gemmi code that builds the backbone of each chain (N, CA, C; Angstrom):
import gemmi

chains = {
    "A": [
        ("MET", (-24.950, -15.092, 3.314), (-23.583, -15.243, 2.779), (-22.685, -15.911, 3.824)),
        ("PRO", (-21.766, -16.814, 3.396), (-20.844, -17.430, 4.364), (-19.959, -16.358, 5.007)),
        ("ASN", (-19.594, -16.627, 6.279), (-18.767, -15.614, 6.950), (-17.286, -15.975, 6.908)),
        ("MET", (-16.942, -16.942, 6.060), (-15.527, -17.324, 5.953), (-15.149, -17.570, 4.499)),
        ("LEU", (-13.931, -17.158, 4.161), (-13.396, -17.393, 2.812), (-12.079, -18.147, 2.944)),
        ("PHE", (-11.905, -19.154, 2.120), (-10.649, -19.901, 2.091), (-10.092, -19.806, 0.668)),
        ("VAL", (-8.842, -19.363, 0.545), (-8.226, -19.222, -0.775), (-6.887, -19.944, -0.779)),
        ("SER", (-6.666, -20.738, -1.804), (-5.360, -21.372, -2.005), (-4.728, -20.739, -3.235)),
        ("LEU", (-3.465, -20.346, -3.108), (-2.813, -19.703, -4.253), (-1.371, -20.166, -4.381)),
        ("ARG", (-0.791, -19.931, -5.547), (0.609, -20.230, -5.773), (1.437, -18.977, -5.457)),
        ("SER", (2.717, -19.186, -5.196), (3.560, -18.062, -4.768), (4.062, -17.259, -5.968)),
        ("ASP", (3.146, -16.703, -6.741), (3.569, -15.777, -7.797), (2.611, -14.585, -7.828)),
        ("ILE", (3.073, -13.485, -8.393), (2.368, -12.212, -8.263), (1.001, -12.240, -8.956)),
        ("ASP", (0.875, -12.984, -10.046), (-0.423, -13.049, -10.722), (-1.471, -13.751, -9.858)),
        ("ASP", (-1.035, -14.802, -9.149), (-1.974, -15.509, -8.289), (-2.313, -14.672, -7.057)),
        ("VAL", (-1.338, -13.864, -6.602), (-1.638, -12.938, -5.503), (-2.731, -11.969, -5.940)),
        ("ALA", (-2.632, -11.436, -7.150), (-3.649, -10.500, -7.653), (-5.022, -11.175, -7.697)),
        ("ARG", (-5.059, -12.449, -8.120), (-6.330, -13.182, -8.163), (-6.890, -13.367, -6.754)),
        ("ALA", (-6.015, -13.755, -5.817), (-6.464, -13.966, -4.434), (-7.000, -12.656, -3.845)),
        ("LEU", (-6.310, -11.546, -4.145), (-6.759, -10.255, -3.601), (-8.142, -9.886, -4.141)),
        ("GLN", (-8.401, -10.254, -5.393), (-9.733, -9.999, -5.953), (-10.800, -10.813, -5.223)),
        ("GLU", (-10.475, -12.073, -4.924), (-11.429, -12.912, -4.187), (-11.688, -12.349, -2.800)),
        ("ILE", (-10.607, -11.884, -2.153), (-10.748, -11.315, -0.805), (-11.596, -10.043, -0.871)),
        ("ALA", (-11.358, -9.211, -1.889), (-12.135, -7.974, -2.047), (-13.619, -8.299, -2.218)),
        ("GLY", (-13.928, -9.338, -3.002), (-15.314, -9.738, -3.205), (-15.958, -10.198, -1.906)),
        ("PHE", (-15.196, -10.966, -1.112), (-15.713, -11.430, 0.179), (-15.990, -10.247, 1.103)),
        ("LEU", (-15.040, -9.316, 1.187), (-15.209, -8.165, 2.093), (-16.427, -7.338, 1.678)),
        ("GLU", (-16.608, -7.190, 0.358), (-17.752, -6.422, -0.141), (-19.064, -7.109, 0.283)),
        ("SER", (-19.062, -8.431, 0.245), (-20.291, -9.174, 0.575), (-20.655, -9.051, 2.048)),
        ("ARG", (-19.710, -8.652, 2.896), (-19.967, -8.572, 4.334), (-20.457, -7.207, 4.783)),
        ("SER", (-20.575, -6.247, 3.840), (-21.078, -4.900, 4.179), (-20.349, -4.286, 5.370)),
        ("LEU", (-19.030, -4.267, 5.278), (-18.201, -3.773, 6.380), (-18.001, -2.259, 6.283)),
        ("PRO", (-17.634, -1.615, 7.392), (-17.249, -0.208, 7.290), (-16.082, -0.052, 6.304)),
        ("ASP", (-16.043, 1.097, 5.611), (-15.005, 1.309, 4.591), (-13.599, 1.086, 5.155)),
        ("ARG", (-13.359, 1.580, 6.380), (-11.999, 1.485, 6.927), (-11.593, 0.025, 7.156)),
        ("THR", (-12.533, -0.787, 7.668), (-12.214, -2.198, 7.926), (-11.855, -2.902, 6.619)),
        ("ALA", (-12.678, -2.705, 5.586), (-12.412, -3.361, 4.301), (-11.075, -2.891, 3.721)),
        ("TYR", (-10.808, -1.598, 3.834), (-9.558, -1.039, 3.292), (-8.340, -1.647, 3.998)),
        ("VAL", (-8.376, -1.670, 5.329), (-7.193, -2.117, 6.088), (-6.958, -3.618, 5.884)),
        ("VAL", (-8.038, -4.409, 5.815), (-7.856, -5.850, 5.553), (-7.251, -6.043, 4.161)),
        ("THR", (-7.761, -5.315, 3.181), (-7.219, -5.415, 1.815), (-5.733, -5.068, 1.797)),
        ("MET", (-5.394, -3.990, 2.481), (-3.998, -3.546, 2.522), (-3.116, -4.588, 3.226)),
        ("ALA", (-3.592, -5.102, 4.377), (-2.799, -6.102, 5.103), (-2.597, -7.339, 4.242)),
        ("ALA", (-3.667, -7.775, 3.543), (-3.568, -8.965, 2.686), (-2.526, -8.747, 1.591)),
        ("GLU", (-2.572, -7.579, 0.954), (-1.618, -7.298, -0.131), (-0.183, -7.262, 0.396)),
        ("GLU", (0.003, -6.575, 1.523), (1.367, -6.444, 2.068), (1.913, -7.809, 2.505)),
        ("ILE", (1.070, -8.598, 3.177), (1.532, -9.889, 3.702), (1.831, -10.852, 2.553)),
        ("LEU", (0.926, -10.951, 1.592), (1.126, -11.912, 0.494), (2.331, -11.528, -0.370)),
        ("THR", (2.512, -10.243, -0.650), (3.673, -9.861, -1.466), (4.971, -10.083, -0.685)),
        ("ASN", (4.920, -9.873, 0.648), (6.103, -10.159, 1.478), (6.456, -11.639, 1.445)),
        ("VAL", (5.421, -12.497, 1.569), (5.665, -13.948, 1.600), (6.321, -14.404, 0.299)),
        ("ILE", (5.790, -13.944, -0.844), (6.389, -14.452, -2.094), (7.782, -13.858, -2.318)),
        ("LYS", (8.066, -12.706, -1.694), (9.405, -12.114, -1.850), (10.442, -12.785, -0.956)),
        ("TYR", (10.032, -13.096, 0.305), (11.035, -13.462, 1.300), (10.987, -14.910, 1.786)),
        ("ALA", (9.828, -15.582, 1.664), (9.736, -16.922, 2.260), (10.201, -18.014, 1.295)),
        ("PHE", (10.324, -17.685, 0.020), (10.686, -18.704, -0.970), (11.833, -18.228, -1.854)),
        ("GLU", (12.510, -19.198, -2.462), (13.516, -18.860, -3.460), (12.805, -18.310, -4.693)),
        ("ALA", (13.410, -17.304, -5.320), (12.796, -16.720, -6.518), (12.614, -17.799, -7.585)),
        ("GLY", (11.455, -17.794, -8.218), (11.201, -18.742, -9.300), (10.535, -20.020, -8.860)),
        ("ASP", (10.644, -20.375, -7.543), (9.959, -21.579, -7.060), (8.466, -21.300, -6.918)),
        ("SER", (7.649, -22.323, -7.109), (6.212, -22.153, -6.948), (5.730, -22.998, -5.771)),
        ("HIS", (5.132, -22.364, -4.779), (4.665, -23.053, -3.581), (3.237, -22.648, -3.284)),
        ("GLU", (2.597, -23.476, -2.450), (1.219, -23.149, -2.078), (1.193, -22.217, -0.864)),
        ("ILE", (0.304, -21.254, -0.926), (0.012, -20.366, 0.204), (-1.488, -20.488, 0.442)),
        ("THR", (-1.887, -20.537, 1.708), (-3.327, -20.567, 1.983), (-3.720, -19.353, 2.815)),
        ("VAL", (-4.923, -18.867, 2.533), (-5.449, -17.684, 3.211), (-6.839, -18.011, 3.739)),
        ("GLU", (-7.085, -17.617, 4.970), (-8.436, -17.710, 5.543), (-8.853, -16.329, 5.986)),
        ("VAL", (-10.038, -15.913, 5.592), (-10.583, -14.640, 6.051), (-11.945, -14.924, 6.659)),
        ("SER", (-12.165, -14.465, 7.887), (-13.471, -14.678, 8.510), (-13.963, -13.366, 9.115)),
        ("GLU", (-15.281, -13.259, 9.192), (-15.886, -12.028, 9.726), (-16.923, -12.378, 10.765)),
        ("THR", (-16.832, -11.743, 11.919), (-17.832, -11.918, 12.965), (-18.148, -10.559, 13.577)),
        ("ASP", (-19.398, -10.164, 13.486), (-19.845, -8.886, 14.077), (-18.953, -7.715, 13.677)),
        ("GLY", (-18.549, -7.680, 12.423), (-17.764, -6.555, 11.923), (-16.275, -6.664, 12.166)),
        ("SER", (-15.848, -7.705, 12.885), (-14.420, -7.918, 13.134), (-13.895, -8.957, 12.131)),
        ("VAL", (-12.830, -8.616, 11.431), (-12.299, -9.506, 10.395), (-10.950, -10.064, 10.832)),
        ("ARG", (-10.811, -11.379, 10.685), (-9.534, -12.036, 10.968), (-8.985, -12.586, 9.656)),
        ("PHE", (-7.733, -12.231, 9.350), (-7.063, -12.691, 8.133), (-5.858, -13.527, 8.563)),
        ("THR", (-5.777, -14.752, 8.073), (-4.635, -15.616, 8.396), (-3.997, -16.141, 7.123)),
        ("CYS", (-2.690, -15.981, 7.031), (-1.918, -16.452, 5.878), (-0.962, -17.537, 6.351)),
        ("THR", (-0.980, -18.682, 5.666), (-0.111, -19.806, 6.043), (0.712, -20.242, 4.836)),
        ("ASP", (2.022, -20.452, 5.061), (2.859, -20.942, 3.964), (3.914, -21.886, 4.523)),
        ("HIS", (4.515, -22.655, 3.625), (5.531, -23.632, 4.026), (6.929, -23.143, 3.671)),
        ("GLY", (7.093, -21.854, 3.557), (8.396, -21.299, 3.196), (9.366, -21.294, 4.365)),
        ("ARG", (10.564, -20.725, 4.124), (11.547, -20.641, 5.201), (10.991, -19.756, 6.313)),
        ("GLU", (11.489, -19.954, 7.534), (10.980, -19.194, 8.666), (11.153, -17.709, 8.394)),
        ("PHE", (10.046, -16.999, 8.461), (10.084, -15.572, 8.142), (9.062, -14.841, 9.003)),
        ("ASN", (9.565, -14.151, 10.021), (8.686, -13.380, 10.889), (8.813, -11.903, 10.524)),
        ("PRO", (7.817, -11.356, 9.833), (7.932, -9.957, 9.411), (7.996, -8.988, 10.584)),
        ("LEU", (7.553, -9.454, 11.774), (7.555, -8.552, 12.938), (8.955, -8.395, 13.530)),
        ("ASP", (9.911, -9.250, 13.102), (11.293, -9.115, 13.574), (11.933, -7.823, 13.098)),
        ("ALA", (11.388, -7.286, 12.017), (12.051, -6.139, 11.387), (12.047, -4.896, 12.272)),
        ("GLY", (11.040, -4.738, 13.126), (10.952, -3.522, 13.929), (10.568, -2.347, 13.059)),
        ("PRO", (10.190, -1.249, 13.700), (9.753, -0.101, 12.901), (10.915, 0.514, 12.129)),
        ("PRO", (10.669, 1.003, 10.919), (11.745, 1.643, 10.164), (12.109, 2.964, 10.816)),
        ("PRO", (13.365, 3.405, 10.688), (13.731, 4.700, 11.260), (12.929, 5.810, 10.606)),
        ("SER", (12.590, 6.801, 11.400), (11.807, 7.906, 10.858), (12.727, 8.807, 10.025)),
        ("PRO", (12.511, 8.887, 8.723), (13.427, 9.662, 7.882), (13.248, 11.160, 8.096)),
        ("GLU", (14.349, 11.873, 8.048), (14.301, 13.317, 8.226), (14.300, 14.044, 6.895)),
        ("SER", (14.684, 13.352, 5.846), (14.676, 13.981, 4.532), (14.469, 12.913, 3.471)),
        ("LEU", (14.088, 13.346, 2.291), (13.897, 12.393, 1.192), (15.186, 11.645, 0.899)),
        ("GLU", (16.302, 12.360, 1.012), (17.590, 11.739, 0.691), (17.911, 10.610, 1.667)),
        ("ASP", (17.454, 10.778, 2.948), (17.745, 9.765, 3.973), (16.735, 8.626, 3.974)),
        ("SER", (15.620, 8.815, 3.270), (14.513, 7.881, 3.446), (14.862, 6.483, 2.954)),
        ("GLN", (14.489, 5.499, 3.799), (14.635, 4.083, 3.450), (13.227, 3.522, 3.404)),
        ("ILE", (12.821, 2.981, 2.263), (11.423, 2.579, 2.191), (11.210, 1.092, 2.426)),
        ("GLY", (12.281, 0.365, 2.736), (12.121, -1.036, 3.122), (11.375, -1.102, 4.449)),
        ("GLY", (10.546, -2.127, 4.625), (9.831, -2.294, 5.884), (8.596, -1.430, 6.018)),
        ("LEU", (8.307, -0.659, 4.980), (7.164, 0.246, 5.050), (5.840, -0.520, 5.150)),
        ("GLY", (5.717, -1.617, 4.416), (4.466, -2.367, 4.399), (4.097, -2.895, 5.770)),
        ("ILE", (5.059, -3.536, 6.452), (4.758, -4.099, 7.770), (4.516, -2.982, 8.784)),
        ("HIS", (5.220, -1.856, 8.609), (4.987, -0.703, 9.482), (3.546, -0.202, 9.345)),
        ("LEU", (3.057, -0.148, 8.099), (1.685, 0.287, 7.861), (0.694, -0.666, 8.512)),
        ("ILE", (0.950, -1.986, 8.368), (0.042, -2.969, 8.963), (-0.001, -2.783, 10.482)),
        ("ARG", (1.196, -2.716, 11.092), (1.272, -2.547, 12.546), (0.467, -1.345, 13.029)),
        ("SER", (0.569, -0.252, 12.263), (-0.043, 0.984, 12.750), (-1.550, 1.042, 12.482)),
        ("MET", (-2.066, 0.181, 11.603), (-3.481, 0.332, 11.232), (-4.388, -0.832, 11.635)),
        ("VAL", (-3.820, -2.006, 11.957), (-4.697, -3.118, 12.371), (-4.911, -3.072, 13.889)),
        ("ASP", (-5.888, -3.847, 14.376), (-6.163, -3.870, 15.813), (-5.272, -4.872, 16.544)),
        ("ASP", (-4.907, -5.958, 15.871), (-4.046, -6.954, 16.506), (-3.327, -7.733, 15.401)),
        ("LEU", (-2.155, -8.257, 15.718), (-1.436, -9.089, 14.744), (-0.451, -9.979, 15.475)),
        ("TRP", (-0.222, -11.155, 14.961), (0.759, -12.039, 15.557), (1.275, -13.024, 14.515)),
        ("TYR", (2.487, -13.525, 14.805), (3.135, -14.506, 13.924), (3.457, -15.732, 14.746)),
        ("SER", (3.340, -16.924, 14.140), (3.850, -18.120, 14.811), (4.495, -19.037, 13.771)),
        ("ARG", (5.489, -19.777, 14.226), (6.089, -20.826, 13.398), (5.490, -22.129, 13.881)),
        ("ASP", (4.640, -22.745, 13.066), (3.909, -23.941, 13.455), (4.468, -25.096, 12.640)),
        ("ALA", (5.311, -25.926, 13.287), (6.064, -26.977, 12.578), (6.851, -26.320, 11.444)),
        ("ASP", (6.556, -26.657, 10.186), (7.329, -26.050, 9.103), (6.538, -24.939, 8.407)),
        ("ARG", (5.581, -24.364, 9.126), (4.724, -23.368, 8.482), (4.864, -21.996, 9.145)),
        ("ASN", (4.850, -20.946, 8.312), (4.695, -19.579, 8.809), (3.206, -19.295, 8.882)),
        ("VAL", (2.746, -18.809, 10.029), (1.322, -18.454, 10.186), (1.261, -17.009, 10.687)),
        ("PHE", (0.663, -16.165, 9.874), (0.604, -14.741, 10.217), (-0.858, -14.309, 10.217)),
        ("THR", (-1.280, -13.698, 11.322), (-2.689, -13.335, 11.497), (-2.825, -11.855, 11.837)),
        ("VAL", (-3.810, -11.222, 11.252), (-4.162, -9.858, 11.661), (-5.666, -9.801, 11.940)),
        ("VAL", (-6.040, -8.902, 12.825), (-7.453, -8.677, 13.160), (-7.744, -7.199, 12.954)),
        ("VAL", (-8.835, -6.930, 12.262), (-9.217, -5.539, 11.963), (-10.683, -5.364, 12.344)),
        ("GLY", (-10.970, -4.225, 12.961), (-12.367, -3.933, 13.311), (-12.791, -4.661, 14.569)),
        ("ALA", (-11.819, -4.923, 15.469), (-12.163, -5.617, 16.713), (-13.105, -4.758, 17.549)),
        ("ARG", (-14.057, -5.420, 18.177), (-14.981, -4.669, 19.022), (-14.242, -4.132, 20.228)),
        ("ARG", (-14.447, -2.881, 20.528), (-13.813, -2.260, 21.698), (-14.726, -2.487, 22.900)),
        ("SER", (-14.141, -2.887, 24.038), (-14.980, -3.048, 25.229), (-14.608, -1.991, 26.251)),
    ],
    "B": [
        ("MET", (-6.639, 1.388, -13.184), (-5.884, 2.576, -12.750), (-5.573, 3.440, -13.954)),
        ("GLU", (-5.835, 4.747, -13.801), (-5.562, 5.673, -14.906), (-4.696, 6.830, -14.430)),
        ("LEU", (-3.930, 7.354, -15.365), (-3.103, 8.534, -15.112), (-3.413, 9.550, -16.199)),
        ("GLN", (-3.831, 10.745, -15.764), (-4.152, 11.797, -16.728), (-3.205, 12.967, -16.501)),
        ("VAL", (-2.600, 13.439, -17.584), (-1.715, 14.606, -17.482), (-2.574, 15.860, -17.676)),
        ("ILE", (-2.651, 16.687, -16.631), (-3.473, 17.898, -16.679), (-2.641, 19.068, -17.201)),
        ("GLN", (-1.397, 19.109, -16.797), (-0.499, 20.192, -17.226), (0.919, 19.633, -17.279)),
        ("GLN", (1.643, 19.992, -18.314), (3.040, 19.551, -18.409), (3.825, 20.618, -19.158)),
        ("ASP", (4.450, 21.518, -18.411), (5.291, 22.541, -19.018), (6.384, 22.910, -18.018)),
        ("GLY", (7.133, 23.942, -18.331), (8.255, 24.309, -17.472), (7.824, 24.791, -16.101)),
        ("GLU", (6.580, 25.265, -16.010), (6.104, 25.797, -14.725), (5.680, 24.690, -13.769)),
        ("LEU", (4.998, 23.670, -14.320), (4.386, 22.650, -13.462), (4.073, 21.381, -14.254)),
        ("THR", (4.237, 20.254, -13.576), (3.672, 19.007, -14.109), (2.563, 18.604, -13.151)),
        ("ARG", (1.349, 18.507, -13.666), (0.225, 18.103, -12.816), (-0.412, 16.854, -13.386)),
        ("VAL", (-0.500, 15.835, -12.545), (-1.123, 14.590, -12.990), (-2.259, 14.219, -12.047)),
        ("ALA", (-3.297, 13.612, -12.596), (-4.410, 13.121, -11.790), (-4.454, 11.602, -11.912)),
        ("LEU", (-4.382, 10.929, -10.774), (-4.479, 9.472, -10.771), (-5.900, 9.084, -10.376)),
        ("SER", (-6.372, 7.953, -10.900), (-7.692, 7.477, -10.487), (-7.706, 5.956, -10.457)),
        ("GLY", (-8.441, 5.436, -9.468), (-8.556, 3.990, -9.332), (-7.772, 3.472, -8.145)),
        ("LYS", (-7.467, 2.174, -8.173), (-6.751, 1.529, -7.067), (-5.267, 1.436, -7.391)),
        ("LEU", (-4.443, 2.062, -6.556), (-2.991, 1.991, -6.760), (-2.467, 0.765, -5.989)),
        ("ASP", (-2.881, -0.402, -6.443), (-2.434, -1.664, -5.848), (-1.408, -2.306, -6.781)),
        ("VAL", (-1.156, -3.607, -6.623), (-0.155, -4.277, -7.462), (-0.483, -4.083, -8.943)),
        ("ALA", (-1.745, -4.339, -9.296), (-2.137, -4.223, -10.708), (-2.090, -2.763, -11.164)),
        ("GLY", (-2.548, -1.850, -10.307), (-2.563, -0.430, -10.659), (-1.168, 0.120, -10.888)),
        ("GLU", (-0.225, -0.307, -10.037), (1.152, 0.178, -10.188), (1.735, -0.315, -11.509)),
        ("GLN", (1.377, -1.549, -11.875), (1.868, -2.079, -13.155), (1.304, -1.271, -14.320)),
        ("GLU", (0.092, -0.760, -14.157), (-0.563, -0.030, -15.246), (-0.012, 1.384, -15.433)),
        ("ILE", (0.278, 2.074, -14.323), (0.662, 3.495, -14.491), (2.094, 3.818, -14.018)),
        ("GLY", (2.770, 2.858, -13.392), (4.076, 3.126, -12.798), (5.100, 3.671, -13.787)),
        ("ASP", (5.225, 3.023, -14.935), (6.239, 3.450, -15.905), (5.944, 4.862, -16.419)),
        ("ARG", (4.672, 5.140, -16.708), (4.293, 6.469, -17.215), (4.578, 7.542, -16.153)),
        ("PHE", (4.287, 7.213, -14.899), (4.534, 8.159, -13.807), (6.027, 8.462, -13.708)),
        ("ARG", (6.855, 7.421, -13.784), (8.308, 7.619, -13.684), (8.835, 8.428, -14.865)),
        ("GLU", (8.274, 8.204, -16.049), (8.673, 9.001, -17.231), (8.360, 10.474, -17.012)),
        ("LEU", (7.192, 10.764, -16.453), (6.806, 12.155, -16.218), (7.718, 12.815, -15.183)),
        ("VAL", (8.089, 12.044, -14.158), (9.021, 12.573, -13.154), (10.347, 12.923, -13.823)),
        ("THR", (10.847, 12.021, -14.634), (12.132, 12.238, -15.300), (12.077, 13.448, -16.221)),
        ("ALA", (10.937, 13.638, -16.887), (10.816, 14.730, -17.862), (10.494, 16.076, -17.214)),
        ("ALA", (10.082, 16.058, -15.933), (9.614, 17.301, -15.290), (10.717, 18.357, -15.250)),
        ("GLU", (10.333, 19.581, -15.617), (11.279, 20.707, -15.549), (10.891, 21.659, -14.426)),
        ("GLY", (9.786, 21.373, -13.765), (9.325, 22.184, -12.639), (8.749, 21.253, -11.585)),
        ("PRO", (8.101, 21.820, -10.561), (7.507, 20.983, -9.517), (6.378, 20.116, -10.055)),
        ("MET", (5.970, 19.163, -9.234), (4.956, 18.198, -9.668), (3.815, 18.139, -8.653)),
        ("LEU", (2.604, 18.278, -9.162), (1.404, 18.104, -8.337), (0.775, 16.761, -8.694)),
        ("VAL", (0.507, 15.963, -7.686), (-0.109, 14.659, -7.924), (-1.488, 14.667, -7.259)),
        ("ASP", (-2.519, 14.686, -8.078), (-3.892, 14.764, -7.579), (-4.422, 13.353, -7.303)),
        ("LEU", (-4.745, 13.105, -6.025), (-5.200, 11.765, -5.624), (-6.703, 11.712, -5.363)),
        ("ALA", (-7.446, 12.736, -5.794), (-8.876, 12.822, -5.464), (-9.643, 11.554, -5.840)),
        ("ASP", (-9.267, 10.927, -6.929), (-10.012, 9.753, -7.391), (-9.269, 8.443, -7.135)),
        ("VAL", (-8.252, 8.504, -6.273), (-7.550, 7.269, -5.902), (-8.267, 6.666, -4.691)),
        ("THR", (-8.770, 5.454, -4.849), (-9.572, 4.831, -3.795), (-8.758, 3.895, -2.916)),
        ("TYR", (-7.499, 3.621, -3.315), (-6.676, 2.688, -2.536), (-5.206, 3.005, -2.761)),
        ("LEU", (-4.458, 3.063, -1.672), (-3.011, 3.299, -1.723), (-2.376, 2.525, -0.582)),
        ("ALA", (-1.279, 1.812, -0.846), (-0.548, 1.122, 0.220), (0.943, 1.319, -0.054)),
        ("SER", (1.794, 0.435, 0.484), (3.232, 0.719, 0.434), (3.772, 0.795, -0.999)),
        ("LEU", (3.176, 0.007, -1.901), (3.664, 0.034, -3.286), (3.481, 1.429, -3.901)),
        ("GLY", (2.309, 2.013, -3.683), (2.039, 3.357, -4.197), (2.886, 4.409, -3.513)),
        ("ILE", (3.113, 4.213, -2.207), (3.952, 5.169, -1.480), (5.385, 5.117, -2.005)),
        ("ARG", (5.868, 3.920, -2.310), (7.219, 3.795, -2.883), (7.306, 4.546, -4.205)),
        ("LEU", (6.246, 4.468, -5.011), (6.225, 5.176, -6.295), (6.332, 6.692, -6.053)),
        ("LEU", (5.557, 7.190, -5.080), (5.599, 8.623, -4.769), (6.965, 9.008, -4.192)),
        ("PHE", (7.463, 8.202, -3.243), (8.769, 8.483, -2.625), (9.874, 8.551, -3.673)),
        ("ALA", (9.912, 7.565, -4.554), (10.971, 7.510, -5.567), (10.884, 8.725, -6.479)),
        ("GLY", (9.656, 9.115, -6.838), (9.485, 10.296, -7.674), (9.925, 11.553, -6.975)),
        ("ALA", (9.508, 11.705, -5.704), (9.868, 12.908, -4.944), (11.381, 12.987, -4.739)),
        ("LYS", (12.003, 11.829, -4.546), (13.457, 11.787, -4.344), (14.182, 12.213, -5.616)),
        ("SER", (13.694, 11.719, -6.744), (14.300, 12.081, -8.033), (14.142, 13.573, -8.301)),
        ("LEU", (12.972, 14.117, -8.009), (12.755, 15.555, -8.199), (13.643, 16.355, -7.255)),
        ("SER", (13.722, 15.902, -6.000), (14.507, 16.624, -4.996), (15.975, 16.735, -5.408)),
        ("ALA", (16.481, 15.689, -6.072), (17.872, 15.713, -6.537), (18.081, 16.821, -7.561)),
        ("ARG", (16.984, 17.291, -8.175), (17.062, 18.420, -9.120), (16.472, 19.685, -8.507)),
        ("ASN", (16.391, 19.720, -7.172), (15.827, 20.867, -6.440), (14.393, 21.176, -6.848)),
        ("LEU", (13.628, 20.133, -7.160), (12.214, 20.303, -7.504), (11.364, 19.592, -6.436)),
        ("LYS", (10.150, 20.103, -6.240), (9.285, 19.539, -5.203), (8.132, 18.731, -5.798)),
        ("MET", (7.631, 17.817, -4.981), (6.375, 17.132, -5.301), (5.378, 17.443, -4.191)),
        ("VAL", (4.147, 17.729, -4.566), (3.069, 17.919, -3.599), (1.910, 17.017, -4.010)),
        ("VAL", (1.320, 16.367, -3.019), (0.158, 15.515, -3.242), (-1.077, 16.298, -2.817)),
        ("ILE", (-2.138, 16.233, -3.622), (-3.346, 16.978, -3.245), (-4.594, 16.089, -3.263)),
        ("ASN", (-5.566, 16.530, -2.472), (-6.929, 15.967, -2.454), (-7.053, 14.488, -2.082)),
        ("PRO", (-6.266, 13.937, -1.164), (-6.455, 12.502, -0.868), (-7.796, 12.242, -0.188)),
        ("GLN", (-8.400, 11.098, -0.503), (-9.603, 10.668, 0.206), (-9.210, 10.283, 1.640)),
        ("PRO", (-10.186, 10.221, 2.572), (-9.846, 10.010, 3.993), (-8.955, 8.795, 4.279)),
        ("MET", (-9.248, 7.626, 3.678), (-8.421, 6.454, 3.980), (-7.032, 6.578, 3.376)),
        ("VAL", (-6.960, 7.171, 2.171), (-5.651, 7.373, 1.546), (-4.839, 8.359, 2.394)),
        ("GLU", (-5.510, 9.368, 2.927), (-4.816, 10.329, 3.789), (-4.312, 9.646, 5.064)),
        ("GLU", (-5.118, 8.728, 5.629), (-4.665, 8.011, 6.833), (-3.401, 7.195, 6.535)),
        ("VAL", (-3.358, 6.588, 5.346), (-2.169, 5.814, 4.970), (-0.959, 6.745, 4.803)),
        ("LEU", (-1.177, 7.912, 4.204), (-0.075, 8.864, 4.032), (0.447, 9.333, 5.396)),
        ("LEU", (-0.481, 9.506, 6.361), (-0.087, 9.925, 7.714), (0.624, 8.791, 8.440)),
        ("SER", (0.032, 7.590, 8.417), (0.587, 6.455, 9.158), (1.964, 6.056, 8.647)),
        ("SER", (2.192, 6.245, 7.366), (3.473, 5.834, 6.774), (4.557, 6.898, 6.951)),
        ("GLY", (4.176, 8.078, 7.434), (5.164, 9.156, 7.572), (5.423, 9.893, 6.275)),
        ("THR", (4.672, 9.539, 5.227), (4.877, 10.181, 3.924), (4.699, 11.697, 4.019)),
        ("VAL", (3.736, 12.114, 4.845), (3.415, 13.553, 4.918), (4.595, 14.376, 5.425)),
        ("LYS", (5.537, 13.713, 6.140), (6.704, 14.463, 6.631), (7.648, 14.819, 5.498)),
        ("LEU", (7.605, 14.045, 4.407), (8.564, 14.237, 3.320), (7.915, 14.751, 2.038)),
        ("ILE", (6.647, 14.448, 1.855), (5.933, 14.931, 0.668), (4.703, 15.687, 1.177)),
        ("PRO", (4.666, 17.017, 1.020), (3.524, 17.774, 1.538), (2.211, 17.287, 0.937)),
        ("VAL", (1.172, 17.266, 1.777), (-0.158, 16.877, 1.324), (-1.076, 18.090, 1.484)),
        ("ALA", (-1.664, 18.530, 0.374), (-2.504, 19.726, 0.391), (-3.962, 19.346, 0.158)),
        ("LYS", (-4.840, 20.175, 0.753), (-6.280, 19.892, 0.598), (-6.822, 20.387, -0.738)),
        ("ASP", (-6.166, 21.374, -1.321), (-6.628, 21.903, -2.608), (-5.448, 22.540, -3.337)),
        ("GLU", (-5.734, 23.036, -4.532), (-4.648, 23.563, -5.361), (-4.018, 24.816, -4.754)),
        ("ALA", (-4.855, 25.675, -4.124), (-4.313, 26.903, -3.530), (-3.283, 26.566, -2.458)),
        ("GLU", (-3.624, 25.576, -1.609), (-2.687, 25.178, -0.558), (-1.441, 24.540, -1.174)),
        ("ALA", (-1.649, 23.754, -2.226), (-0.514, 23.112, -2.894), (0.452, 24.167, -3.439)),
        ("ARG", (-0.090, 25.209, -4.028), (0.773, 26.254, -4.606), (1.544, 26.982, -3.504)),
        ("ARG", (0.934, 27.094, -2.312), (1.676, 27.707, -1.196), (2.863, 26.825, -0.800)),
        ("PHE", (2.669, 25.514, -0.802), (3.770, 24.590, -0.487), (4.902, 24.717, -1.501)),
        ("LEU", (4.542, 25.070, -2.726), (5.558, 25.100, -3.789), (6.337, 26.418, -3.829)),
        ("GLN", (5.853, 27.415, -3.081), (6.542, 28.715, -3.120), (7.861, 28.663, -2.364)),
    ],
}
model = gemmi.Model(1)
for chain_id, residues in chains.items():
    chain = gemmi.Chain(chain_id)
    for i, (resn, *xyz) in enumerate(residues, 1):
        res = gemmi.Residue()
        res.name, res.seqid = resn, gemmi.SeqId(i, " ")
        for name, pos in zip(("N", "CA", "C"), xyz):
            atom = gemmi.Atom()
            atom.name, atom.element = name, gemmi.Element(name[0])
            atom.pos, atom.b_iso = gemmi.Position(*pos), 0.0
            res.add_atom(atom)
        chain.add_residue(res)
    model.add_chain(chain)
structure = gemmi.Structure()
structure.add_model(model)
structure.setup_entities()
């Protein structure tokens, strides 16, 4: 089986669902530990839904590209789009709520990614947002 | 994604979710879940034993439900999460606001 998947999608929720299915199929084909497959799936869903919410004007349709590769159980997921500059890591961790009444659930997705992946970084490359996460990195 | 109502009366609303609570799953059961929260006259138990995937979208659904119940002095307790779902509940801080029980006996203690 190839160790890399390339997916091109439009910036709408139905195409995100299709892309996530393709990513799930790829992860299944790599026989990864359950946690690695789960965290990559979660990161992909959080990142793609964030991009279509924040990087583009509502109603516009743009191309987003995703690359997923696997080497020795370590998975790298990269999402690239031509939307407005949007670094999800600028948000910082959400405040820890003390009660349900105080709870703010914005920023929860990126907080989850930060706490569960092994590495992540964002770059603005010319007019593109490039966001990468690594899951299942080999520990030395 | 499926939602099954196990009990719905003045004493307790108990629902069992099954499948992946992702974008598609939330679209399938979200409205029904919110209706049950609105109709609840007592605390709510949400059984996650057969939920294989949960991320921020599902947590928002639980948070919003628990918040709505709390405004009526009612509690929500989540029970039986699978290991990865439990890790997400821990990492997101959900467990600080919505108790997570290993079984029904523990859940009932949380509700006392």
